[in-house]
Every structure is written in structure tokens, then in C-alpha cells.
Backbone as CSV, one residue per row, in Angstrom:
resi,resn,N_x,N_y,N_z,CA_x,CA_y,CA_z,C_x,C_y,C_z
1,MET,58.043,24.684,-16.484,58.682,25.904,-16.794,59.328,26.328,-15.669
2,LEU,59.299,26.348,-14.461,59.859,26.925,-13.443,61.191,26.122,-13.102
3,LYS,61.106,24.708,-13.661,62.422,23.849,-13.385,63.506,24.309,-14.214
4,GLU,63.009,24.968,-15.421,64.328,25.265,-16.301,64.903,26.503,-15.982
5,ASP,64.180,27.370,-15.057,64.718,28.620,-14.638,65.938,28.603,-13.863
6,ARG,66.915,29.281,-14.213,68.081,29.413,-13.511,67.825,29.947,-12.167
7,ARG,67.131,31.189,-12.151,66.676,31.780,-11.136,66.117,30.752,-9.941
8,LEU,65.382,29.732,-10.378,64.960,28.678,-9.406,66.038,27.884,-8.723
9,GLN,67.055,27.777,-9.483,68.340,26.935,-8.776,68.781,28.032,-7.566
10,MET,68.777,29.115,-7.816,69.231,30.282,-6.832,68.566,30.301,-5.712
11,LEU,67.265,30.383,-5.887,66.175,30.248,-4.989,66.170,28.862,-4.089
12,GLU,66.524,27.737,-4.709,66.538,26.578,-4.043,67.586,26.429,-3.279
13,ARG,68.817,27.300,-3.641,69.988,27.013,-2.838,69.730,27.840,-1.484
14,ILE,69.048,29.194,-1.587,68.749,29.829,-0.561,67.633,29.035,0.529
15,ILE,66.700,28.578,-0.022,65.857,27.695,0.712,66.816,26.566,1.443
16,LYS,67.716,26.045,0.829,68.486,24.997,1.445,69.251,25.615,2.472
17,GLU,69.840,26.946,2.267,70.659,27.439,3.289,69.703,27.711,4.590
18,HIS,68.474,27.665,4.507,67.466,28.044,5.698,67.189,26.538,6.136
19,ASN,67.904,25.582,5.345,67.256,24.152,5.988,65.713,23.879,5.890
20,TYR,65.273,24.488,4.911,63.844,24.228,4.412,62.934,24.724,5.702
21,GLN,63.456,25.372,6.543,62.795,25.592,7.741,61.331,26.631,7.446
22,LYS,60.193,26.362,7.923,58.871,27.041,7.697,59.251,28.608,8.322
23,SER,60.128,28.666,9.243,60.352,30.023,9.818,60.972,31.031,8.961
24,ALA,61.711,30.295,8.057,62.254,31.219,6.912,61.667,31.840,5.892
25,LEU,60.222,31.849,5.830,59.243,31.957,4.837,59.390,33.470,4.345
26,LEU,59.507,34.253,5.351,59.787,35.694,4.851,61.113,36.054,4.095
27,GLU,62.199,35.542,4.652,63.475,35.511,4.041,63.582,34.839,2.518
28,VAL,62.688,33.733,2.449,62.609,33.265,1.188,61.835,33.979,0.211
29,LEU,60.847,34.364,0.644,59.803,35.223,-0.348,60.579,36.566,-0.435
30,HIS,61.244,37.062,0.370,62.041,38.384,-0.266,63.217,37.724,-1.212
31,ALA,63.733,36.765,-1.309,64.856,36.428,-2.132,64.001,36.093,-3.423
32,ALA,62.920,35.317,-3.351,62.260,35.011,-4.682,61.644,36.290,-5.275
33,HIS,61.325,37.218,-4.711,60.765,38.484,-5.234,61.881,39.246,-5.932
34,GLU,63.105,39.409,-5.264,64.383,39.979,-5.791,64.605,39.319,-7.159
35,LEU,64.597,37.878,-6.863,64.959,37.124,-8.177,64.101,37.434,-9.336
36,TYR,62.847,37.066,-9.078,61.640,37.195,-10.323,61.038,38.668,-10.448
37,GLY,61.087,39.534,-9.395,60.377,40.859,-9.430,58.958,40.775,-9.311
38,TYR,58.276,39.596,-9.008,57.049,39.386,-8.576,56.660,37.883,-8.385
39,PHE,55.579,37.815,-7.863,55.043,36.425,-7.365,53.927,36.073,-8.395
40,ASP,53.955,34.878,-8.837,52.918,34.285,-9.602,52.631,32.939,-8.834
41,LYS,51.481,32.276,-9.267,50.955,31.093,-8.423,51.951,29.925,-8.533
42,PRO,52.581,29.783,-9.683,53.564,28.675,-9.699,54.687,28.719,-8.800
43,LEU,55.238,30.105,-8.657,56.192,30.333,-7.766,55.843,30.197,-6.189
44,LEU,54.842,30.625,-6.097,54.241,30.773,-4.436,53.852,29.177,-4.070
45,THR,53.631,28.478,-5.097,53.396,26.987,-4.903,54.431,26.222,-4.710
46,TYR,55.276,26.529,-5.388,56.972,25.976,-5.285,57.512,26.276,-3.883
47,ILE,57.291,27.649,-3.448,58.025,27.854,-2.274,57.079,27.122,-0.999
48,ALA,55.629,27.113,-1.230,55.017,26.083,-0.335,55.258,24.987,-0.088
49,GLU,55.743,24.262,-1.242,56.202,22.888,-1.252,57.132,22.763,-0.613
50,ARG,58.178,23.540,-0.903,59.477,23.465,-0.499,59.572,23.589,1.102
51,LEU,58.816,24.540,1.592,58.647,24.872,2.962,57.791,23.925,3.674
52,ASN,57.092,23.321,3.044,56.111,22.238,3.544,55.008,23.177,4.254
53,LEU,54.746,24.192,3.693,53.582,24.834,4.264,52.295,25.108,3.229
54,PRO,51.289,25.274,3.817,50.023,25.263,2.990,50.162,26.638,1.979
55,PRO,49.807,26.597,0.773,49.716,27.490,0.009,49.154,28.792,0.325
56,SER,48.025,28.392,1.033,47.416,29.790,1.444,47.988,30.450,2.562
57,HIS,48.799,29.916,3.201,49.495,30.691,4.271,50.758,31.406,3.517
58,VAL,51.227,30.746,2.692,52.280,31.606,1.990,51.840,32.686,1.103
59,TYR,50.802,32.526,0.604,49.834,33.536,-0.120,49.562,34.780,1.046
60,GLY,49.068,34.283,1.927,48.464,35.116,3.174,49.694,36.055,3.723
61,VAL,50.831,35.420,3.812,52.021,36.331,4.164,52.575,37.140,3.082
62,ALA,52.675,36.663,1.889,53.192,37.451,0.731,52.204,38.651,0.475
63,SER,50.834,38.608,0.774,50.059,39.499,0.356,49.735,40.496,1.459
64,PHE,50.240,40.047,2.644,50.350,41.123,3.885,51.360,42.491,3.514
65,TYR,52.308,42.137,2.883,53.285,42.932,2.435,52.848,43.853,1.142
66,HIS,52.833,45.164,1.248,52.576,45.761,0.114,53.495,46.116,-0.902
67,LEU,54.804,45.898,-0.396,55.960,45.818,-1.349,56.103,44.730,-2.440
68,PHE,55.540,43.650,-1.985,55.456,42.323,-2.911,54.647,42.555,-4.272
69,LYS,54.867,42.452,-5.344,54.061,42.525,-6.452,53.549,41.086,-6.919
70,PHE,52.159,41.034,-7.471,51.731,39.741,-7.845,51.564,39.968,-9.290
71,ARG,51.700,40.688,-10.073,51.798,40.935,-11.544,52.964,41.323,-11.933
72,LYS,53.505,40.611,-13.223,54.792,41.150,-13.740,54.686,42.575,-13.917
73,PRO,55.850,43.335,-13.542,55.795,44.799,-13.643,56.367,44.843,-15.095
74,GLY,55.989,46.234,-15.559,56.617,46.539,-16.907,57.947,46.771,-16.977
75,GLU,58.404,46.947,-18.179,59.967,47.216,-18.510,60.487,48.011,-17.572
76,HIS,59.858,49.403,-17.374,60.404,50.371,-16.621,59.281,50.763,-15.455
77,VAL,59.599,50.812,-14.215,58.821,50.938,-13.029,58.851,52.238,-12.510
78,ILE,57.930,52.878,-12.435,57.706,54.237,-11.767,57.174,53.888,-10.434
79,SER,57.627,54.439,-9.394,56.876,54.349,-8.056,56.885,55.771,-7.458
80,ALA,55.642,56.157,-7.034,55.468,57.331,-6.352,55.219,57.126,-4.757
81,CYS,55.971,57.915,-4.020,55.920,58.015,-2.537,54.709,58.643,-2.146
82,MET,54.087,57.809,-1.408,52.668,58.441,-0.736,52.946,58.591,0.603
83,GLY,54.128,58.974,1.481,54.019,59.184,2.746,53.721,60.818,2.893
84,THR,53.518,60.873,4.011,52.606,62.136,4.680,53.489,63.373,3.852
85,ALA,54.913,63.580,3.994,55.595,64.611,3.398,55.483,64.762,1.925
86,CYS,55.619,63.661,1.117,55.264,63.663,-0.392,54.006,64.062,-0.733
87,TYR,52.879,63.496,0.106,51.476,63.809,-0.022,51.102,65.197,0.032
88,VAL,51.741,65.751,1.209,51.542,67.330,1.228,52.258,68.402,0.409
89,LYS,53.270,67.698,-0.156,54.014,68.418,-1.091,53.578,68.296,-2.609
90,GLY,52.548,67.585,-2.887,52.032,67.492,-4.113,52.314,66.308,-5.033
91,VAL,52.663,65.127,-4.473,52.808,63.928,-5.250,51.754,63.540,-5.756
92,GLU,50.406,63.656,-5.417,49.273,63.178,-6.139,48.980,64.125,-7.440
93,GLU,49.573,65.426,-7.677,49.546,65.802,-8.891,50.284,65.118,-9.958
94,ILE,51.699,64.720,-9.373,52.597,64.347,-10.358,51.899,62.814,-10.706
95,ILE,51.414,62.214,-9.951,50.834,60.945,-10.156,49.761,61.133,-11.413
96,THR,48.991,61.974,-11.177,47.815,62.343,-12.040,48.449,62.538,-13.321
97,ALA,49.520,63.358,-13.459,50.161,63.816,-14.727,50.824,62.441,-15.373
98,ILE,51.232,61.660,-14.511,51.828,60.454,-15.274,50.797,59.654,-15.885
99,GLU,49.775,59.449,-15.076,48.428,58.779,-15.567,47.746,59.272,-17.011
100,ARG,47.721,60.470,-16.877,47.190,61.213,-18.110,48.220,61.109,-19.330
101,GLU,49.684,61.453,-18.829,50.425,61.469,-20.078,50.572,59.972,-20.814
102,PHE,50.715,59.008,-19.931,51.043,57.841,-20.233,49.946,56.674,-20.360
103,ASN,48.592,57.115,-20.147,47.568,56.337,-20.466,47.641,55.104,-19.482
104,ILE,48.000,55.359,-18.109,48.134,54.417,-17.478,47.468,54.524,-15.794
105,LYS,47.179,53.638,-15.116,46.570,53.605,-14.023,47.551,53.209,-12.985
106,ARG,47.548,53.863,-11.564,48.493,53.657,-10.578,48.081,52.132,-10.153
107,GLY,49.014,51.360,-10.082,48.874,49.813,-9.678,48.912,49.120,-11.171
108,GLY,48.975,49.685,-12.330,48.859,48.885,-13.519,50.000,49.110,-14.470
109,SER,50.034,48.607,-15.556,51.002,48.548,-16.623,50.516,48.942,-17.815
110,SER,51.280,49.649,-18.801,50.670,50.103,-20.087,50.245,49.063,-20.776
111,PRO,49.509,49.018,-21.880,49.258,48.005,-22.815,50.459,47.384,-23.384
112,ASP,51.502,48.052,-23.602,52.774,47.504,-24.352,53.662,46.863,-23.333
113,GLY,53.345,47.084,-22.084,54.220,46.539,-21.019,55.487,47.164,-20.647
114,ARG,55.385,48.297,-21.230,57.055,49.064,-20.940,56.850,50.041,-19.835
115,LEU,55.661,50.111,-19.153,55.742,50.916,-18.026,54.664,50.431,-17.165
116,SER,55.239,50.683,-15.723,54.255,50.289,-14.566,54.185,51.465,-13.874
117,LEU,53.277,51.605,-13.053,53.060,52.715,-11.932,52.454,52.066,-10.766
118,PHE,53.406,52.616,-9.727,53.030,52.029,-8.497,53.152,52.991,-7.371
119,VAL,52.259,52.892,-6.278,52.455,53.864,-5.203,52.943,53.057,-3.883
120,THR,53.911,53.656,-3.213,54.384,53.325,-2.185,54.093,54.106,-0.890
121,ARG,53.991,53.428,0.499,53.623,54.189,1.343,54.759,55.497,1.899
122,CYS,55.985,54.876,1.835,57.258,55.932,2.178,58.416,55.381,1.829
123,ILE,59.279,56.038,1.001,60.638,55.489,0.664,61.704,56.087,1.729
124,GLY,61.364,56.876,2.839,62.199,57.279,3.720,63.083,58.588,3.112
125,ALA,62.498,59.220,2.388,63.563,60.467,1.754,62.750,61.476,2.019
126,CYS,62.000,61.818,3.143,61.094,62.904,3.344,61.755,64.162,3.217
127,ALA,62.968,64.471,3.430,63.605,65.684,3.353,63.615,66.409,1.763
128,MET,63.539,65.184,0.819,63.509,65.520,-0.507,62.053,65.552,-1.131
129,ALA,61.159,65.620,-0.349,59.774,65.443,-1.017,59.321,66.380,-1.848
130,PRO,58.419,66.049,-2.729,57.859,64.805,-3.193,58.918,63.885,-3.825
131,ASN,58.826,62.628,-3.681,59.720,61.831,-4.358,59.042,60.733,-5.319
132,ILE,59.603,60.422,-6.461,59.270,59.404,-7.235,60.441,58.626,-7.849
133,THR,60.418,57.380,-7.840,61.325,56.773,-8.278,61.241,56.164,-9.740
134,ILE,62.257,56.165,-10.459,61.988,55.652,-12.031,63.200,54.493,-12.180
135,ASP,62.826,53.410,-12.206,63.609,52.284,-12.291,64.426,52.329,-11.208
136,ASN,64.078,52.514,-9.874,64.985,52.506,-8.627,65.831,53.612,-8.369
137,GLU,65.579,54.571,-9.324,66.581,55.946,-9.075,65.457,56.920,-8.528
138,VAL,65.827,57.602,-7.485,65.029,58.449,-6.537,65.172,59.736,-7.369
139,VAL,63.944,60.495,-7.638,63.914,61.721,-8.202,63.110,62.561,-7.077
140,GLY,64.279,63.241,-6.290,63.743,64.050,-4.982,63.332,65.481,-5.578
141,ARG,62.383,65.952,-4.789,61.906,67.599,-5.006,61.405,67.355,-6.349
142,ALA,60.722,66.538,-6.513,60.132,66.043,-8.094,59.071,67.111,-8.519
143,THR,58.982,67.520,-9.738,57.989,68.266,-10.258,57.190,67.335,-11.296
144,LYS,56.155,67.773,-11.756,55.619,66.837,-12.834,56.321,67.101,-14.178
145,GLU,56.839,68.151,-14.468,57.527,68.456,-15.597,58.931,67.636,-15.628
146,VAL,59.605,67.522,-14.568,60.843,66.858,-14.497,60.646,65.396,-14.703
147,VAL,59.582,64.845,-14.130,59.365,63.426,-13.816,58.938,62.855,-15.296
148,LEU,57.912,63.629,-15.979,57.385,63.389,-17.225,58.555,63.270,-18.292
149,ASP,59.471,64.213,-18.138,60.582,64.402,-18.960,61.502,63.202,-18.920
150,LYS,61.812,62.742,-17.759,62.792,61.652,-17.251,61.916,60.254,-17.860
151,ILE,60.716,60.216,-17.506,60.144,59.164,-18.319,60.068,58.965,-19.531
152,ARG,59.899,60.049,-20.369,59.956,60.057,-21.735,61.432,59.653,-22.115
153,LYS,62.366,60.263,-21.685,63.698,59.813,-21.731,64.088,58.116,-21.487
154,VAL,63.631,57.632,-20.561,63.601,56.337,-20.096,63.167,55.432,-21.467
155,LEU,61.861,55.950,-21.729,61.002,55.293,-22.812,61.736,55.411,-24.228
156,GLY,62.763,56.268,-24.289,63.204,56.417,-25.544,62.731,57.498,-26.322
157,GLY,61.898,58.430,-25.657,61.258,59.272,-26.613,61.727,60.871,-26.269
């Protein structure tokens, strides 16, 4: 299945540009994550084979970074910033409202696969805290009302 994937051809080209060097693992992981949006076992195994590294090493490096996902995200991705400024300014209340309104838990996806909710450490927009991203669009100085409304619009409701 992976071999029929056009993204795999792009990843192979990137690995080749790095001359199949083991030291390029992090760059290759970033490229693969950008192409696929998450890692699954066949993809990590492919990277391990192409860089001649043990799969356990590739998984260990990938799992060290919290920005990498190991499950396919939903059609729409909501991410809440849990940096200090966002936490102090009430992002937890917004997360709880999202969980309640859309019957979803942080780190998970809705049963229909349309919505995923993640928490990140800091997105670097502390002056606009609290921050929520909806499909990579930052909602600064977020309130639960604004965020819930934007999510409903994204979902078409």
C-alpha cells in the first residue's frame, strides 16, 4: 500500500537528497510527518529500512517529540496552546467547553473522524493568549463562545 502512494515517492526523494544518512533521521521524520500528517507503523518501518536504522530507534526519536502524531487526525484539527500565558488566561475552560460540546477528549478524535482535539505546549503567540488553532489558523484572545462558533462553522453547522 505504501509503495503506491505518491507521497512515498516524495519522501524517497528527500531521503535520497540526504544520501540515506542516519544523521538525517529528524529531517526525514519532519518531512514524512508533513506529507502524511501522522506516523503509522509501516511508515516508520519504511524510514528505518531506508536509513538502515533499527525501527525501535526511529520510533524512539519520533515519540520524543510531542508535535508528532501517531494516529491519523480527524478531518479538522483543533489544537489548544497550554503554554503558561494561555493556561493563566483560561485555555483550560475553552478545552473543557470543546470536549463537552463535541463529545471529544483531548488527544482524540470524534467517532465520525471529522474533528480532533490536541494540546500543545506553546505556539509562541503569548501576547494573544489564550490561543487555539483551528486547522492551523490561530484564534488569539480566544473565548469559548468564539471558538465553539468557529468550530461549528468549520464543521458546516
